[in-house]
C-alpha positions as CSV (number, residue, x, y, z in Angstrom):
1,M,0.0,0.0,0.0
2,I,1.2,3.5,-0.9
3,T,0.9,6.0,1.9
4,L,2.1,9.5,2.7
5,D,4.9,8.0,4.7
6,S,6.3,6.2,1.6
7,A,5.3,8.9,-0.9
8,R,5.4,12.3,0.6
9,E,4.9,13.8,-2.9
10,L,1.2,12.9,-2.6
11,A,0.6,15.4,0.2
12,P,-1.0,18.1,-2.1
13,Y,-3.4,15.7,-3.6
14,Q,-5.5,14.4,-0.7
15,D,-8.9,15.8,-1.9
16,Q,-11.6,13.4,-2.9
17,P,-13.1,13.2,-6.4
18,A,-16.6,14.6,-6.8
19,Q,-17.8,11.3,-8.5
20,L,-16.6,8.1,-6.6
21,P,-14.4,8.4,-3.6
22,A,-10.8,7.1,-3.9
23,A,-10.6,3.4,-3.5
24,A,-14.3,2.9,-3.8
25,N,-15.9,-0.1,-5.4
26,G,-14.9,-0.3,-9.0
27,K,-11.7,1.7,-8.4
28,V,-9.6,-1.0,-6.7
29,G,-8.2,-3.3,-9.3
30,I,-6.5,-6.5,-8.2
31,L,-4.6,-8.9,-10.4
32,R,-2.9,-12.0,-9.0
33,L,-1.0,-14.3,-11.4
34,G,0.8,-17.5,-10.5
35,F,3.0,-19.5,-12.9
36,E,4.5,-22.9,-12.6
37,R,6.3,-25.5,-14.8
38,R,4.2,-28.3,-16.1
39,G,6.1,-30.7,-18.4
40,D,8.0,-28.9,-21.1
41,R,6.2,-25.5,-20.6
42,T,5.0,-23.0,-18.1
43,I,1.3,-22.6,-17.3
44,L,-0.8,-19.8,-15.6
45,H,-2.1,-22.0,-12.8
46,D,-3.4,-19.3,-10.5
47,L,-5.5,-16.3,-11.6
48,Y,-7.5,-13.8,-9.6
49,R,-8.8,-10.6,-11.2
50,Q,-10.9,-7.7,-10.0
51,S,-12.0,-4.9,-12.3
52,P,-10.7,-2.6,-13.7
53,L,-7.7,-5.0,-14.0
54,L,-8.2,-8.0,-16.2
55,V,-6.4,-10.8,-18.0
56,Q,-8.1,-13.5,-20.1
57,R,-5.7,-16.4,-20.7
58,A,-2.1,-17.2,-21.3
59,L,-1.2,-17.5,-25.0
60,Y,1.9,-19.1,-26.6
61,W,2.6,-16.8,-29.5
62,D,6.4,-16.6,-29.1
63,E,7.9,-18.8,-31.8
64,E,11.4,-18.6,-30.4
65,M,10.2,-19.7,-26.9
66,P,7.0,-21.8,-27.6
67,Q,7.0,-22.9,-24.0
68,L,6.7,-19.3,-22.7
69,P,3.2,-18.1,-21.6
70,C,2.5,-14.6,-22.8
71,V,-0.1,-12.7,-20.8
72,M,-1.6,-9.4,-21.7
73,I,-2.8,-7.1,-18.8
74,L,-6.0,-5.3,-19.7
75,T,-8.0,-2.5,-18.1
76,T,-11.7,-2.0,-18.4
77,S,-11.6,1.7,-17.6
78,G,-9.6,2.9,-20.6
79,G,-6.7,4.0,-18.4
80,I,-5.9,5.0,-14.8
81,L,-8.4,7.4,-13.3
82,Q,-8.3,9.7,-10.3
83,G,-8.9,7.6,-7.1
84,D,-7.8,4.3,-8.7
85,R,-5.8,1.9,-6.5
86,L,-4.4,-0.9,-8.6
87,H,-2.5,-4.0,-7.3
88,L,-0.5,-6.5,-9.3
89,D,0.9,-9.6,-7.7
90,V,3.0,-12.0,-9.8
91,T,4.6,-15.3,-8.6
92,L,6.8,-17.6,-10.6
93,A,7.6,-21.1,-9.2
94,A,11.0,-22.6,-9.6
95,G,12.0,-23.2,-13.2
96,S,9.0,-21.4,-14.6
97,Q,9.0,-18.7,-17.3
98,A,6.6,-15.9,-18.3
99,H,6.2,-12.8,-20.5
100,L,3.9,-10.0,-19.2
101,T,2.9,-7.0,-21.3
102,T,-0.1,-4.7,-21.7
103,Q,-2.7,-4.6,-24.4
104,A,-1.9,-0.9,-25.2
105,A,-0.2,2.1,-23.7
106,T,-1.2,2.9,-20.1
107,K,-3.1,6.2,-20.2
108,I,-3.1,8.2,-17.0
109,Q,-6.2,10.2,-17.5
110,E,-6.6,14.0,-16.7
111,M,-7.4,14.6,-13.1
112,D,-8.9,17.4,-11.0
113,A,-8.8,15.7,-7.6
114,N,-6.8,13.0,-5.8
115,Y,-4.4,10.7,-7.7
116,G,-4.0,7.1,-9.0
117,T,-1.6,4.4,-7.7
118,Q,-0.3,1.0,-8.8
119,V,1.4,-1.4,-6.4
120,Q,3.4,-4.2,-8.1
121,R,4.9,-7.3,-6.4
122,F,7.0,-9.9,-8.2
123,T,8.3,-13.1,-6.5
124,L,10.5,-15.5,-8.4
125,G,11.7,-19.0,-7.5
126,E,15.0,-20.6,-8.3
127,D,15.9,-20.5,-12.0
128,A,12.7,-18.6,-12.9
129,Y,12.6,-16.2,-15.8
130,L,10.2,-13.2,-16.1
131,E,9.9,-10.5,-18.8
132,F,7.7,-7.6,-17.7
133,L,7.6,-5.3,-20.7
134,P,4.5,-3.2,-20.8
135,E,3.6,-0.7,-23.5
136,P,4.5,2.9,-22.9
137,T,2.9,5.1,-20.2
138,I,1.3,8.3,-21.2
139,P,0.5,10.8,-18.4
140,Y,-2.2,13.2,-19.5
141,R,-2.5,16.9,-18.6
142,A,-2.8,17.5,-14.8
143,S,-2.5,13.7,-14.0
144,R,-1.0,12.4,-10.7
145,F,0.3,8.8,-10.6
146,V,2.5,6.9,-8.2
147,T,3.8,3.4,-8.7
148,D,5.7,1.2,-6.3
149,S,7.3,-2.1,-7.5
150,R,9.1,-4.7,-5.5
151,V,11.0,-7.7,-6.8
152,R,12.1,-10.7,-4.6
153,L,14.3,-13.2,-6.4
154,P,17.3,-15.6,-5.8
155,E,20.5,-15.1,-7.8
156,S,19.7,-17.9,-10.1
157,A,16.5,-16.2,-11.3
158,T,16.2,-13.5,-14.0
159,M,13.8,-10.6,-14.4
160,L,13.6,-8.1,-17.2
161,Y,11.7,-5.1,-16.0
162,G,11.1,-2.4,-18.6
163,E,9.2,0.9,-18.9
164,V,8.9,3.7,-21.4
165,L,7.5,7.0,-20.2
166,Q,6.1,9.5,-22.7
167,P,5.8,13.3,-22.0
168,G,2.0,13.3,-22.5
169,R,-0.1,13.4,-25.6
170,K,2.6,15.0,-27.7
171,Y,0.5,15.7,-30.8
172,Y,-2.9,16.2,-29.1
173,R,-4.3,19.7,-30.0
174,D,-1.6,22.1,-28.9
175,G,0.4,19.3,-27.3
176,E,0.8,18.2,-23.7
177,L,4.6,18.1,-23.3
178,F,5.2,17.6,-19.5
179,A,1.8,19.0,-18.6
180,Y,1.2,16.4,-15.9
181,D,1.4,17.2,-12.2
182,L,3.2,14.2,-10.8
183,F,4.7,11.0,-11.9
184,S,6.5,9.0,-9.2
185,C,8.1,5.6,-9.8
186,S,10.0,3.4,-7.3
187,L,11.6,0.0,-7.8
188,R,13.1,-2.1,-5.0
189,A,14.8,-5.5,-5.4
190,E,15.8,-8.0,-2.6
191,R,16.8,-11.6,-2.1
192,P,14.4,-14.2,-0.6
193,D,16.1,-13.8,2.8
194,G,15.2,-10.1,2.8
195,R,18.7,-8.8,1.9
196,Q,18.3,-5.5,0.0
197,L,19.9,-5.2,-3.5
198,F,19.0,-1.7,-4.6
199,V,16.3,0.9,-4.6
200,E,15.6,3.3,-7.5
201,K,13.1,6.1,-7.3
202,F,12.4,9.1,-9.4
203,V,9.8,11.8,-8.9
204,V,8.8,14.1,-11.8
205,T,6.8,17.2,-11.0
206,P,7.1,19.3,-14.2
207,R,5.0,22.3,-13.0
208,Q,7.2,22.7,-9.9
209,F,10.6,21.7,-11.4
210,G,10.9,22.0,-15.1
211,V,12.4,18.9,-16.8
212,A,13.5,20.5,-20.1
213,R,16.9,21.4,-18.7
214,V,20.4,20.1,-18.8
215,G,20.9,17.2,-16.4
216,V,17.3,16.2,-16.6
217,M,15.6,15.7,-20.0
218,D,17.2,18.6,-21.9
219,R,15.8,18.4,-25.4
220,F,14.6,14.8,-25.1
221,H,10.9,13.8,-24.6
222,I,10.8,10.0,-24.2
223,F,12.5,8.1,-21.4
224,G,13.2,4.3,-21.5
225,N,14.3,2.3,-18.5
226,V,15.2,-1.4,-18.3
227,V,16.4,-3.3,-15.3
228,L,18.0,-6.7,-15.7
229,L,18.1,-8.7,-12.5
230,T,20.2,-11.8,-13.0
231,S,23.4,-13.6,-11.9
232,P,26.7,-11.8,-12.1
233,E,27.9,-14.2,-14.9
234,R,24.9,-13.5,-17.1
235,A,25.0,-9.8,-16.4
236,A,28.7,-9.7,-17.4
237,R,27.9,-11.3,-20.8
238,V,25.1,-8.8,-21.5
239,F,27.2,-5.9,-20.4
240,D,30.0,-6.9,-22.8
241,R,27.4,-6.8,-25.7
242,T,25.7,-3.5,-24.7
243,S,28.2,-1.4,-22.7
244,T,29.0,1.0,-25.6
245,P,27.1,4.3,-25.0
246,V,25.1,5.7,-27.9
247,W,24.9,9.3,-28.8
248,D,23.0,9.8,-32.1
249,E,22.6,13.5,-33.0
250,Q,20.6,12.7,-36.1
251,T,17.8,10.7,-34.5
252,P,18.4,12.1,-31.7
253,L,19.0,9.3,-29.2
254,A,21.2,8.7,-26.2
255,S,21.6,5.5,-24.2
256,A,23.9,3.8,-21.8
257,V,24.1,0.7,-19.5
258,S,25.4,0.6,-15.9
259,R,26.0,-2.2,-13.3
260,L,23.6,-2.3,-10.4
261,P,25.0,-2.6,-6.8
262,N,25.4,-5.9,-4.9
263,D,25.8,-7.8,-8.1
264,A,22.1,-7.4,-8.8
265,G,22.4,-7.0,-12.6
266,L,22.3,-4.1,-15.0
267,I,20.3,-1.0,-15.7
268,F,19.8,0.5,-19.2
269,K,18.5,4.0,-19.8
270,V,17.7,5.6,-23.1
271,L,16.4,9.1,-24.1
272,G,14.8,10.2,-27.4
273,Q,12.5,12.7,-29.0
274,E,10.1,10.1,-30.5
275,T,8.8,6.8,-29.1
276,E,9.7,4.3,-31.7
277,P,13.5,4.8,-31.6
278,V,13.4,4.5,-27.8
279,R,11.3,1.3,-28.0
280,A,13.8,-0.1,-30.6
281,A,16.7,0.6,-28.2
282,V,14.8,-1.0,-25.4
283,R,14.1,-4.0,-27.5
284,A,17.7,-4.4,-28.6
285,F,18.8,-4.5,-25.0
286,C,16.1,-7.0,-24.1
287,V,17.2,-9.2,-27.1
288,A,20.7,-9.3,-25.8
289,A,19.5,-10.1,-22.3
290,R,17.2,-13.0,-23.4
291,E,19.9,-14.5,-25.7
292,E,22.5,-14.5,-22.9
293,V,20.1,-15.8,-20.3
294,T,18.0,-18.4,-22.2
295,G,19.9,-19.0,-25.4
296,R,16.8,-17.9,-27.4
297,T,16.1,-14.6,-29.2
298,F,13.0,-12.5,-29.6
299,P,10.8,-13.2,-32.6
300,P,10.2,-10.3,-35.1
301,A,8.1,-7.5,-33.6
302,F,4.4,-7.5,-34.4
303,S,3.9,-4.9,-37.1
304,W,0.7,-3.7,-35.4
305,R,2.2,-3.1,-31.9
């Protein structure tokens, strides 16, 4: 649960919506997913869903990893609304594998009261492998959103955690570049015994602290962030393939990879002015990670996604 103690940046947004109060019926979405190995493939053996969060069934569309269940997270509300409180709990048993994504971009709708939150918990067993690669997040004008993610995994397990943040509806009417009130994102990783590996948190408040400046976003609009949690040996192989920084003036695009503390893995960051080059850079890093961890590659990208 996200509280003022864990997210003080929410203090200015404690008013209640005029429609439904925050966390009222229909505004608390819960999704619990449990995966385990059955024979030569992984199945989704445990599923609990409460609107507005929804999944239908696991599909096996990945031709490079036909044993990999691919699950799309849906929302029945067309995005995240003021007062929404969403909870995602994902568990992978030992030796299981899964790919999680979203049906479309996550749209954080315009708000005039309160805020939306999403709590995400990921628990991986020995030798488990999880790809959590949702579509981009688009914060609309005056939106407020806080997400808190925690990952618990042993050294033998691997998780690819990716996110792409857009500046708003860039080409909507007169544009919404960084017109949102608050975007706060935290990620914490730990071992099964509770030993902390690292914590990353960034809080973006464009109206209070402009982001179009050197040292923040400068001239860039799109931010991509990928965390690879895996063993030191696997991380070293991925680092060898991806460690060369990129600075492309023509696109423009900038990216680099760094090692995480406590031998937790790697973190990859990319900045761009348009979404597709950033997504392509994120995908290239994820391809290197999957190939080094599983010995398989990604299939060609769907042309309609």
